[in-house]
C-alpha positions as a Markdown table, in Angstrom:
| # | Residue | x | y | z |
|---|---|---|---|---|
| 1 | Met | -8.9 | 213.7 | 137.8 |
| 2 | Ala | -9.3 | 211.7 | 134.6 |
| 3 | Pro | -8.0 | 208.4 | 136.1 |
| 4 | Ile | -10.5 | 208.5 | 139.0 |
| 5 | Phe | -13.3 | 209.3 | 136.8 |
| 6 | Ser | -12.4 | 206.2 | 134.6 |
| 7 | Leu | -12.1 | 204.0 | 137.7 |
| 8 | Ala | -15.5 | 205.1 | 138.9 |
| 9 | Phe | -17.2 | 204.7 | 135.6 |
| 10 | Ala | -15.6 | 201.0 | 135.3 |
| 11 | Leu | -16.7 | 200.1 | 138.8 |
| 12 | Ala | -20.3 | 201.4 | 137.9 |
| 13 | Ala | -20.4 | 199.0 | 135.0 |
| 14 | Leu | -19.1 | 196.1 | 137.0 |
| 15 | Pro | -22.4 | 194.7 | 138.4 |
| 16 | Ala | -24.0 | 194.2 | 134.9 |
| 17 | Ala | -20.9 | 192.4 | 133.6 |
| 18 | Val | -20.9 | 190.0 | 136.4 |
| 19 | Leu | -24.6 | 189.3 | 136.9 |
| 20 | Ala | -25.2 | 185.7 | 137.0 |
| 21 | Thr | -28.2 | 183.4 | 136.5 |
| 22 | Asn | -29.9 | 182.6 | 139.9 |
| 23 | Ala | -32.2 | 179.7 | 140.3 |
| 24 | Gln | -33.7 | 177.7 | 143.3 |
| 25 | Ser | -34.8 | 174.1 | 143.7 |
| 26 | Trp | -37.0 | 172.2 | 146.1 |
| 27 | Ser | -37.7 | 168.6 | 147.0 |
| 28 | Gly | -41.3 | 169.5 | 147.3 |
| 29 | Thr | -43.7 | 170.6 | 144.6 |
| 30 | Ser | -45.0 | 174.3 | 144.2 |
| 31 | Cys | -41.4 | 175.8 | 145.0 |
| 32 | Asn | -42.2 | 176.2 | 148.8 |
| 33 | Ser | -41.5 | 172.8 | 150.6 |
| 34 | Gly | -38.9 | 170.3 | 151.3 |
| 35 | Asp | -35.1 | 170.6 | 150.8 |
| 36 | His | -34.3 | 174.0 | 149.3 |
| 37 | Leu | -31.0 | 174.9 | 147.4 |
| 38 | Phe | -29.8 | 178.0 | 145.8 |
| 39 | Trp | -27.8 | 177.9 | 142.5 |
| 40 | Ser | -25.9 | 180.6 | 140.8 |
| 41 | Gly | -23.6 | 180.6 | 137.8 |
| 42 | His | -23.5 | 181.4 | 134.1 |
| 43 | Ser | -23.5 | 178.1 | 132.1 |
| 44 | Ile | -23.9 | 174.7 | 133.3 |
| 45 | Ala | -23.6 | 171.7 | 130.9 |
| 46 | Cys | -26.0 | 168.9 | 131.9 |
| 47 | Gln | -26.2 | 168.7 | 135.7 |
| 48 | Gln | -27.7 | 165.7 | 137.6 |
| 49 | Leu | -30.1 | 166.7 | 140.2 |
| 50 | Gly | -30.9 | 164.6 | 143.2 |
| 51 | Asn | -34.4 | 164.8 | 145.0 |
| 52 | Val | -35.7 | 167.9 | 143.1 |
| 53 | Arg | -39.5 | 168.3 | 142.2 |
| 54 | Ser | -39.7 | 172.0 | 141.5 |
| 55 | Ile | -37.5 | 174.9 | 140.5 |
| 56 | Ser | -37.8 | 178.7 | 140.1 |
| 57 | Val | -35.3 | 181.0 | 138.2 |
| 58 | Asp | -34.9 | 184.4 | 139.9 |
| 59 | Asn | -33.0 | 185.9 | 137.0 |
| 60 | Ile | -31.2 | 184.6 | 133.9 |
| 61 | Asp | -28.2 | 186.0 | 131.9 |
| 62 | Ser | -29.2 | 187.6 | 128.6 |
| 63 | Gly | -29.3 | 185.1 | 125.9 |
| 64 | Cys | -29.4 | 182.1 | 128.2 |
| 65 | Thr | -32.0 | 179.5 | 128.8 |
| 66 | Ile | -32.6 | 176.9 | 131.5 |
| 67 | Thr | -34.1 | 173.5 | 130.6 |
| 68 | Tyr | -35.0 | 170.7 | 132.9 |
| 69 | Tyr | -35.4 | 167.0 | 132.2 |
| 70 | Ser | -37.0 | 163.8 | 133.6 |
| 71 | Asp | -33.8 | 161.8 | 133.2 |
| 72 | Ser | -30.3 | 162.2 | 134.4 |
| 73 | Ser | -28.7 | 162.7 | 130.9 |
| 74 | Cys | -30.8 | 165.9 | 129.8 |
| 75 | Ser | -32.5 | 164.2 | 126.9 |
| 76 | Asn | -36.2 | 163.3 | 128.0 |
| 77 | Asp | -39.1 | 165.7 | 128.4 |
| 78 | Ala | -37.2 | 168.9 | 127.9 |
| 79 | Ser | -39.1 | 171.8 | 129.5 |
| 80 | Pro | -38.0 | 175.4 | 129.7 |
| 81 | Ala | -37.9 | 177.1 | 133.1 |
| 82 | Arg | -39.0 | 180.7 | 133.1 |
| 83 | Val | -38.1 | 183.6 | 135.2 |
| 84 | Gly | -40.5 | 184.3 | 138.0 |
| 85 | Gln | -42.4 | 181.0 | 137.5 |
| 86 | Cys | -42.4 | 177.8 | 139.6 |
| 87 | Ser | -41.5 | 174.9 | 137.2 |
| 88 | Gly | -42.0 | 171.2 | 137.5 |
| 89 | Tyr | -43.8 | 168.2 | 136.1 |
| 90 | Asn | -47.6 | 168.3 | 136.5 |
| 91 | Thr | -47.4 | 164.7 | 137.8 |
| 92 | Gly | -45.1 | 165.8 | 140.5 |
| 93 | Gly | -42.4 | 163.6 | 139.1 |
| 94 | Pro | -38.8 | 164.3 | 139.7 |
| 95 | Ile | -36.6 | 166.6 | 137.9 |
| 96 | Lys | -33.5 | 164.5 | 137.4 |
| 97 | Ser | -31.3 | 167.0 | 135.4 |
| 98 | Trp | -31.0 | 170.6 | 134.0 |
| 99 | Ser | -28.8 | 172.5 | 131.6 |
| 100 | Trp | -28.2 | 176.2 | 131.6 |
| 101 | Asp | -27.3 | 177.1 | 128.0 |
| 102 | Cys | -25.7 | 180.3 | 127.0 |
């Protein structure tokens, strides 16, 4: 009986171990219009984005951050994206890259 209990215990812990960061991007502002993509993963080095003006973070791995930028090389206008908030530039300008750092 012990091996079955051990297996059940290990499987119960599995979802917490494989939880990933999940985010969404839109080509329109306000996280509700235009082209819409879902993103999931753990850590993304600088990732160029095309036609993105707003993003939202659904959940994020413990100890990780998502930062978005106004240039394609993750160096200008660094801004943090927060869970449960729509993020983007007040001017409506494009988000050209982001990084997921863990």
